[in-house]
C-alpha angles and dihedrals in degrees: 000000000000126000131184121226126218088266091058096248118130129235121199116214120207133163097229128015120198118200114208132029100216122111092299096050095046092049090048092052092052094055094043090051091051089050093050095243114153107233146152130213116213119201123182093211130003131323108284089001095161091059089057103039106012096063136063118265098254098044117135130184115276091226131055120264094249090060110032099062144085118269094243099061138031127213117252118248131021110006089206092052128093113245118228120240095261090051090052092050091048088050092057092046090051090048092052090051092047091059095032091238109200094235123166110197127197092041118123119201111223101182146345120215133182112242116243120241091352135069127265138029140282113226120195116204142165087261096052136272126325129191118204135176088215135020126201114201101209098167095109126226101282109075107126122050116229122226108179122237091247090073109124122247099231122135090194090065120074108224124183137160118245087251088068097044115106110161141333090266088066092067128076118251115283141058126321132221111208112197113202128037104211120118094292097044094046095047093047092047091050092049092050092047092051090051089060100261125139104245131194114190122200108213124200131176110311150155117236111190122189115268087221137351132192091356095307127105119240090248088062092050092050087054099050092041090054094239097127089063095055105130096206136011119269106270110271092020100078094116103030114145115235118213109201133132144190093194118131092011094315127301133188111251112240116173094201090056091048089053092050088051090058109274115128111224123210134173127260113313108255108175146342120216135158094350095311130109122208125201134200119255091242103100098106092044092051094048090049091050090054090049092053091051090049093050092046091056091051092048092051090047092051091049092050093049091049094046092050097039092238114177096223120151117253116253109202092161089066090073096049111134118217118217116269107262121227093243088063098044092042104029122198111241099175131028131188099216096203094048089048090053094241111159100163140045122199114196108210089176104131137241142279130216119256113200095156090122092058097081096187131114094252105110136085126233091279093053094253119139117261102224148135110226089332096314104122126224084239108079112246096018122107138181129209134184097034121148109260090001087156103339144355091276093057095101092052128087096253093040096055090052091060093044089051089055090055092049092047092050089051090051091052091051092049091048088055091052091049091050092055116118123192117242095259091055091048091051090051090051092050092047093057094054 
């Protein structure tokens, strides 16, 4: 419904407004549609835009197609393959069409404010003003790339975040320092190395699970071992980096192998000063920590297979140990970037949430949403796509679909409460008929 104000401007009224048409917004729209909830999805660019333009060219999904999808539609092609970023974006567009999601693209949301002395929210956008009884923030938790304060101030050095990286051809001639060895950093470093670049990879604490073991993908093992359902991270491991990849058909990340293939490993980046980079003396410790995590997963998998009598083929090659590379036994603590021929730095250092546009009292002192499984502490406001929103799998495609169902069910319940009329009002209604 659209109404005009005295000033001539128009306000659009809708029951539920969803902000963002990525995987979270599309999942939300499906469940709201199935529940008969009038809603609108606003997207500042295109559906699944970040998959198209916020990723490097060769990126593939980190989980196989049979696993990382919504229940209502399968990916085309090999179910055990890893879809490329364009395939993933096409998938979400096809899914939106399949359920006739009411998405309006090219609309940027400027702010969300709680209405005073009446329910709902006023949402100001590039396409005008909307009023909604409920708002679902489906933008996820990774909106703003982080480049740490230690980054050198040097105009001669090209510095970009991994969100801006597209391909080796984008970078000037010369070597590359990649800071951060999670999934993004490792895959970018490997691609650059294979293109013939000299690559230095800064490695911090991490987990490095097997891509596959005993003829089962890691995603399968997480499922049968109950890890996807973990409600919270293990204490002390809330921010552990995960190094896993689906690139080139999926391979287990092994930092020793990467070093033997030509990548120079260093510890965590500590400082940059006068053209020199210094690194912490923690490389061997970080690599060993990853090894322990890897071995622990294999041990749990073996125990599960034995306990349940699973006829899975043995995989002795999974425990193969690569030789210790020189860069681990004799770690580099200081590096003159110019002498090393480094002309670029790629910061694969993650993202932070940016909810500054949600001008509602719904966040803690650190700017994180106060919520219970996506239901905000502020009535009528919801979040979707948050890490561990309800479980470990919440940040993944299939996980956000299940979280969206919970949020949609909560909205339906609240709509029923809002529709309640006390007995006297119902009698008046009946008497006028």
